[in-house]
C-alpha positions, -999 to 999 in steps of 0.1 A, spaced: -67 -541 -38 -55 -573 -22 -45 -608 -34 -43 -641 -16 -28 -671 -33 -44 -703 -18 -23 -728 -38 -54 -741 -55 -65 -707 -66 -67 -671 -54 -89 -643 -39 -86 -608 -52 -103 -581 -32 -110 -547 -48 -129 -515 -45 -150 -497 -71 -140 -460 -70 -168 -436 -59 -191 -463 -45 -197 -480 -12 -206 -516 -7 -242 -505 0 -244 -488 -34 -233 -518 -55 -267 -535 -53 -255 -569 -67 -264 -604 -56 -242 -621 -30 -226 -643 -57 -222 -640 -95 -210 -673 -111 -184 -666 -138 -169 -684 -167 -147 -714 -168 -112 -706 -182 -86 -728 -197 -54 -712 -184 -18 -718 -193 5 -720 -163 40 -724 -177 37 -757 -196 5 -769 -180 -31 -763 -190 -54 -757 -160 -92 -755 -159 -103 -727 -135 -137 -713 -124 -144 -678 -112 -169 -663 -87 -175 -627 -80 -185 -623 -44 -207 -594 -33 -205 -574 -1 -227 -598 19 -199 -624 16 -169 -603 23 -166 -587 -12 -163 -572 -35 -139 -601 -42 -130 -623 -72 -123 -659 -65 -104 -681 -89 -102 -719 -83 -91 -750 -101 -113 -779 -113 -97 -812 -105 -61 -801 -113 -31 -808 -91 -11 -778 -100 3 -760 -69 -2 -723 -78 21 -713 -50 49 -720 -73 38 -695 -100 32 -658 -103 -5 -654 -107 0 -624 -129 17 -647 -154 -13 -669 -161 -24 -668 -197 -61 -674 -206 -65 -698 -235 -103 -698 -237 -134 -688 -217 -165 -710 -215 -196 -695 -201 -220 -719 -184 -253 -722 -202 -284 -710 -184 -307 -738 -172 
């Protein structure tokens, strides 16, 4: 497992025990939910993408939507999820 804090978000790389990237059989990108996240005293809107093996995964990307919170200042494990909002299928 690996984690990179980009300041505006993060990348978390991981492995699924007992499988290889070839066995996963998922699309190159899975769009995830929007999350309202509490960072100390600030509320931040974040999006998530699960990247498949074709794009350097498996890897979870978390990123901010229009916020100016520098996440370098905070421990990413201390983020508290307030709510999840799943995009509606079009």
